C-alpha positions in Angstrom: -3.9 -60.7 -26.4 -2.2 -63.4 -25.5 -3.8 -65.5 -27.3 -3.3 -63.6 -30.4 0.5 -63.4 -29.9 0.9 -67.4 -31.3 -1.1 -66.8 -34.4 0.1 -63.4 -35.7 3.5 -64.9 -34.8 2.9 -67.9 -37.3 1.2 -65.7 -39.4 4.4 -63.6 -40.0 6.8 -66.7 -39.8 4.8 -68.1 -43.4 5.2 -64.3 -44.5 8.7 -64.8 -43.8 9.0 -68.7 -45.2 7.0 -67.2 -48.5 9.1 -64.4 -49.1 12.4 -66.0 -48.4 10.8 -69.2 -51.0 10.3 -66.1 -53.7 13.6 -64.5 -52.9 15.3 -68.6 -54.2 12.9 -68.9 -56.9 13.4 -65.4 -58.4 17.4 -66.0 -57.3 17.4 -69.5 -59.5 15.4 -67.3 -62.4 18.4 -64.9 -63.2 21.3 -66.8 -62.8 19.3 -68.6 -65.6 18.1 -65.8 -67.4 22.5 -64.8 -67.1 23.4 -68.3 -67.9 21.4 -68.2 -70.9 21.9 -65.1 -72.2 25.8 -65.6 -71.7 25.6 -69.0 -74.0 23.0 -68.2 -76.3 24.3 -67.8 -80.5 25.0 -64.4 -81.5 25.5 -62.7 -84.6 28.8 -59.9 -85.6 28.8 -59.5 -89.1 26.8 -62.3 -90.6 29.0 -64.5 -87.8 27.4 -66.9 -85.1 29.3 -67.0 -81.8 28.6 -67.2 -78.4 29.5 -66.1 -74.8 30.0 -62.3 -73.6 28.0 -59.6 -76.3 30.0 -58.0 -78.6 30.1 -54.0 -76.8 30.6 -54.9 -73.6 33.5 -55.3 -72.0 35.7 -56.3 -68.5 37.5 -54.2 -65.8 40.4 -56.3 -64.3 43.1 -56.2 -61.6 46.7 -57.4 -62.1 48.6 -58.7 -59.2 52.7 -57.6 -58.7 53.6 -59.8 -61.4 56.9 -60.9 -63.0 57.8 -59.1 -66.6 61.5 -60.5 -68.2 62.7 -59.0 -71.4 65.6 -60.0 -73.7 67.0 -57.8 -76.2 67.2 -60.2 -79.4 68.6 -56.9 -81.5 68.6 -53.6 -81.4 64.9 -52.9 -81.9 63.2 -56.2 -80.9 62.9 -57.8 -77.3 61.9 -61.0 -76.5 58.9 -60.5 -73.3 57.2 -63.0 -70.9 54.9 -61.7 -68.8 53.2 -63.6 -65.5 50.4 -62.8 -63.3 47.0 -63.5 -61.7 44.3 -60.9 -63.1 41.4 -60.0 -60.7 38.0 -59.1 -61.6 37.2 -55.1 -60.7 33.7 -56.6 -59.7 32.2 -59.9 -59.3 30.8 -61.9 -61.8 27.6 -62.6 -62.2 26.1 -66.0 -60.9 25.8 -68.1 -63.3 27.8 -66.4 -66.2 31.0 -67.1 -67.7 32.8 -70.0 -68.8 33.3 -73.0 -66.3 36.9 -72.9 -63.8 39.5 -74.5 -66.1 38.5 -73.5 -69.6 41.9 -72.4 -71.1 42.2 -69.5 -74.1 45.2 -68.7 -76.3 45.6 -65.3 -77.2 47.4 -63.4 -79.9 48.1 -59.8 -78.3 49.3 -56.8 -81.0 49.3 -53.6 -78.9 51.5 -50.3 -78.2 53.3 -50.2 -74.7 53.8 -46.2 -74.3 57.0 -45.9 -71.6 58.6 -43.0 -70.0 61.9 -42.8 -67.8 60.3 -42.1 -64.7 63.9 -41.5 -62.6 67.3 -44.7 -62.7 65.2 -47.8 -61.3 60.9 -46.8 -62.7 59.6 -46.7 -65.4 55.6 -45.4 -66.7 53.7 -47.6 -68.5 50.6 -48.7 -70.5 49.1 -50.3 -73.0 46.8 -50.4 -75.2 45.8 -52.6 -78.3 44.2 -55.4 -79.3 44.1 -58.9 -79.1 42.7 -62.4 -80.6 41.8 -65.1 -79.5 43.2 -68.3 -81.2 42.9 -70.9 -79.5 40.6 -72.5 -75.8 40.2 -75.7 -74.3 36.9 -76.3 -72.6 37.1 -77.5 -68.6 37.7 -81.3 -68.6 38.5 -81.6 -71.8 42.2 -82.9 -73.0 42.6 -81.4 -76.3 42.7 -77.8 -78.0 39.8 -76.7 -80.5 42.5 -75.8 -82.9 45.9 -77.1 -84.3 49.0 -75.3 -83.5 48.8 -75.2 -87.6 45.1 -73.8 -87.6 45.8 -71.1 -84.7 48.7 -70.3 -86.8 46.6 -69.9 -89.5 44.2 -67.8 -88.3 47.0 -65.9 -87.3 48.1 -65.7 -90.2 44.4 -63.9 -91.3 44.6 -61.1 -88.4 48.3 -60.4 -89.7 47.0 -59.5 -92.8 43.9 -58.2 -92.3 46.3 -56.2 -90.1 48.5 -55.0 -92.6 46.2 -55.0 -95.2 44.4 -51.9 -93.1 47.9 -50.2 -92.2 48.6 -49.9 -96.0 45.1 -47.9 -97.2 45.0 -44.5 -96.1 44.4 -44.1 -92.4 41.3 -42.1 -91.4 43.6 -37.9 -91.0 42.3 -36.0 -88.1 43.0 -32.0 -87.8 40.7 -30.5 -85.1 41.2 -28.2 -82.4 40.0 -28.4 -79.4 40.8 -26.4 -76.7 42.7 -23.6 -77.9 45.0 -26.7 -79.4 45.3 -27.8 -82.6 45.5 -31.9 -82.8 46.7 -33.4 -85.9 47.4 -37.2 -86.4 45.4 -40.2 -88.1 43.1 -43.1 -87.1 44.0 -46.7 -88.1 40.9 -48.9 -88.4 41.1 -52.2 -86.5 40.3 -55.0 -89.0 37.0 -56.9 -89.0 35.4 -53.9 -87.5 34.1 -52.0 -90.3 31.4 -52.4 -93.2 32.3 -50.8 -96.7 30.9 -47.1 -95.4 32.6 -47.0 -92.1 35.3 -48.2 -89.5 33.6 -48.2 -85.6 37.2 -48.7 -84.3 40.9 -47.1 -84.9 43.7 -46.9 -83.0 44.1 -42.5 -82.4 47.6 -41.1 -82.9 47.6 -37.0 -82.1 50.4 -35.0 -82.2 52.4 -37.5 -82.5 52.1 -39.7 -79.6 50.0 -42.4 -79.6 46.6 -41.9 -77.9 44.6 -45.6 -77.7 41.9 -47.1 -79.1 38.2 -45.2 -79.8 35.4 -47.3 -80.0 31.6 -46.7 -81.5 29.0 -47.5 -79.1 25.3 -47.2 -79.1 26.2 -44.0 -77.2 29.1 -42.8 -79.1 32.5 -42.5 -79.4 34.8 -44.1 -76.1 38.2 -44.8 -75.2 38.7 -46.2 -72.3 42.0 -44.7 -70.9 40.8 -40.6 -72.2 38.9 -39.3 -68.7 37.9 -36.5 -71.3 34.7 -37.6 -73.0 34.4 -34.0 -74.4 38.2 -34.1 -76.3 36.3 -38.0 -77.6 33.4 -36.3 -78.7 35.8 -34.6 -80.6 38.1 -37.3 -81.9 34.6 -38.6 -82.6 33.0 -36.0 -84.6 36.5 -35.4 -86.8 35.9 -39.1 -87.7 32.6 -38.8 -89.0 33.1 -35.8 -90.4 35.5 -37.8 -92.6 33.8 -41.0 -93.4 31.2 -38.5 -94.6 33.3 -36.4 -96.7 34.9 -40.1 -98.4 31.3 -42.1 -98.7 33.8 -44.6 -101.0 
């Protein structure tokens, strides 16, 4: 028995080492696959792009930030906001852009606010953000000049105005004994000639948020009642089926 023990220990030791090497190999392979998937070229409506696949999403937590606003006209305010945002989970190893990469986004959104007391307001924000430019880590220059950024923004706003000038998708349905009436405003660039797959929804004179058509049906990020979301999606599909042109 005493002679067998060292041999058994060596066998177990070799097995652990082999398993460890196998695990390391699989980890490296997974990292490579995630990195390759992130950086490979994809297509969306005929346009090539890299990065996260269209349809996927991130969830972030924002630290205590500083929001400043200055009244410019009776209805116009200048705003600034600075904060660190943190991923709710953890980024897969090997995914994403290198540390130091910078982005310039333009945000077009609804901010719904309700006064709770003398000092507090409930606040929700729903809308879209559009990438105007980015700067690679370690580079001095952005991928677009200020003039190019302005042209991209003009095109985005023109597309959005064009959608607003069209007749919206009218919504009229009943859910849990309540009659809902409102409209859906299609998001620019998320439509084909027959159907739009993302719409800003307002019902009973209240902004609800943005609804998305996914491979798994209609989804809304800020509405927890999926059956209510399904009812909205059914009303949208019904209107498009009745108005194929």
